[in-house]
C-alpha positions as CSV (number, residue, x, y, z in Angstrom):
1,M,-94.7,57.2,-9.7
2,S,-93.3,56.2,-13.1
3,S,-90.3,58.6,-13.1
4,Q,-89.1,57.3,-9.7
5,L,-88.0,60.9,-8.9
6,C,-89.9,63.0,-6.4
7,S,-89.5,66.5,-5.1
8,I,-87.0,65.4,-2.5
9,Y,-83.6,67.1,-2.4
10,S,-80.4,66.1,-0.6
11,V,-78.8,68.7,1.8
12,S,-75.2,68.2,2.9
13,V,-74.7,69.2,6.5
14,V,-71.9,68.9,9.1
15,G,-71.9,65.4,10.6
16,R,-73.8,64.9,13.9
17,Q,-75.5,68.3,13.4
18,E,-78.5,66.9,11.4
19,Y,-81.1,67.4,14.1
20,N,-80.0,70.9,14.9
21,V,-80.1,71.9,11.3
22,T,-83.5,70.2,10.9
23,M,-85.0,72.2,13.7
24,L,-83.7,75.5,12.2
25,L,-85.0,74.6,8.7
26,K,-88.4,73.7,10.2
27,L,-88.6,77.0,11.9
28,R,-87.4,78.9,8.9
29,S,-89.8,77.2,6.5
30,E,-92.8,77.8,8.8
31,S,-92.0,81.4,9.6
32,G,-91.3,82.3,5.9
33,K,-94.3,80.3,4.7
34,Q,-92.1,78.3,2.4
35,P,-93.6,75.2,0.8
36,V,-91.4,72.6,2.6
37,Y,-93.5,69.4,3.1
38,S,-91.1,67.2,5.1
39,I,-87.6,66.7,6.3
40,L,-86.0,63.3,6.7
41,V,-83.0,62.7,8.9
42,P,-81.6,59.2,8.1
43,K,-80.0,57.3,10.9
44,E,-77.0,55.9,9.1
45,P,-75.2,58.2,6.7
46,F,-74.1,61.1,8.8
47,G,-73.9,64.5,7.1
48,V,-77.0,64.4,4.9
49,I,-80.7,65.2,5.3
50,F,-83.5,65.0,2.7
51,M,-86.0,67.7,2.2
52,E,-89.3,67.4,0.3
53,A,-90.2,70.8,-1.1
54,E,-91.9,72.4,-4.0
55,S,-88.7,73.2,-5.9
56,L,-84.9,73.4,-5.6
57,A,-85.2,77.2,-5.2
58,V,-87.3,76.8,-2.1
59,V,-84.7,74.4,-0.5
60,Q,-81.9,76.8,-1.3
61,R,-83.9,79.8,0.1
62,V,-84.6,77.9,3.4
63,T,-81.0,76.6,3.8
64,Y,-79.2,79.9,2.9
65,G,-77.0,81.1,5.7
66,V,-77.9,78.3,8.1
67,K,-75.0,77.3,10.3
68,H,-73.7,73.7,9.6
69,V,-75.3,73.5,6.1
70,K,-72.6,72.7,3.6
71,G,-74.8,72.9,0.5
72,V,-77.7,71.5,-1.5
73,L,-77.1,68.8,-4.1
74,R,-78.6,69.9,-7.4
75,G,-81.3,67.8,-8.9
76,K,-83.9,65.6,-7.3
77,T,-83.0,62.5,-5.3
78,N,-83.9,59.1,-6.5
79,I,-86.6,57.4,-4.5
80,E,-84.7,54.1,-4.1
81,E,-81.9,56.0,-2.4
82,I,-84.4,57.3,0.2
83,I,-86.3,54.0,0.7
84,K,-83.2,52.1,1.8
85,Y,-82.8,54.5,4.8
86,I,-86.5,54.2,5.7
87,E,-87.0,50.4,5.6
88,P,-86.1,48.7,8.8
89,K,-83.3,46.2,8.7
90,K,-83.7,42.9,10.6
91,P,-80.5,42.1,12.5
92,A,-78.9,38.7,11.9
93,I,-78.9,36.9,15.2
94,D,-76.5,34.0,15.6
95,I,-77.7,33.1,19.1
96,E,-79.6,30.0,19.9
97,V,-81.5,28.8,23.0
98,N,-79.2,27.3,25.7
99,D,-76.1,29.2,24.5
100,E,-74.0,30.7,27.2
101,V,-73.5,34.4,26.8
102,E,-71.6,37.3,28.4
103,I,-73.5,40.5,29.0
104,L,-71.7,43.5,27.5
105,A,-73.9,46.4,28.7
106,D,-75.4,48.0,31.7
107,V,-74.8,47.2,35.4
108,L,-74.4,43.5,34.8
109,K,-71.5,43.9,32.4
110,G,-69.3,40.8,32.5
111,S,-72.0,38.6,34.0
112,R,-72.7,35.3,32.3
113,G,-76.1,33.8,31.5
114,R,-77.9,31.1,29.6
115,V,-80.3,32.0,26.7
116,V,-83.8,31.0,27.4
117,S,-85.5,32.4,24.3
118,V,-84.7,34.4,21.1
119,D,-87.0,36.9,19.4
120,R,-85.5,37.3,16.0
121,E,-88.2,39.8,14.9
122,R,-87.4,42.3,17.7
123,G,-83.7,41.4,17.9
124,T,-83.9,40.5,21.6
125,V,-82.9,37.6,23.7
126,R,-84.1,36.5,27.2
127,V,-81.2,35.5,29.4
128,E,-81.2,33.8,32.8
129,L,-78.1,34.7,34.9
130,L,-75.9,31.8,35.9
131,D,-74.4,33.5,39.0
132,T,-77.6,34.0,40.9
133,P,-79.2,31.4,43.3
134,F,-82.6,31.9,41.7
135,P,-83.6,32.3,38.0
136,M,-83.5,36.0,37.0
137,P,-84.7,36.5,33.4
138,L,-83.5,39.6,31.6
139,D,-84.6,40.8,28.2
140,L,-81.6,42.2,26.3
141,R,-80.9,43.3,22.7
142,A,-78.8,40.8,20.8
143,S,-76.1,43.4,20.4
144,E,-75.7,43.6,24.2
145,V,-74.6,40.0,24.6
146,K,-71.7,37.9,23.3
147,V,-71.8,34.2,22.8
148,V,-69.2,32.5,25.0
149,K,-70.1,28.9,24.6
150,K,-72.5,27.4,22.0
151,A,-75.0,24.8,23.2
152,G,-74.1,21.2,22.3
153,R,-76.2,20.0,19.4
154,G,-76.6,16.5,18.0
155,G,-74.0,14.9,20.2
156,A,-71.3,17.3,19.2
157,G,-69.4,19.1,22.0
158,A,-69.8,22.7,22.7
159,A,-67.7,25.0,20.6
160,E,-65.8,27.8,22.2
161,T,-66.0,31.2,20.3
162,G,-63.8,34.2,20.9
């Protein structure tokens, strides 16, 4: 693709209504036999969906009169703008083995544990609870724990973090 533009158009919708609009547009394009090839609902910017279709006129025909559709942006969407929503982002994990953490989610909220292993690819940590008489390993997302005390490294004392 030398022009870096494809037949993808941006549709502005009411925030948090992207999936409802997508289902309506899918049904409309199928029932009217409109050449709509795909619809992308990005996770992050609320209020926009991307439609791959034969032309702008097709997108306007399919979206006309649909509740929660604000409008169609004229012109094709740049491919780089779409790729940044499709590519997975790896979370930055600042948690190390032997760090003491506090659990922020689920039933064990407020419990403390020690990190046994960190999987940076998946963004998960394995934690053993400190308050239990036997080791109870839990696999949690890194966003579900907060570091309370860093493990001492190289003779330095453990640093307290907020």
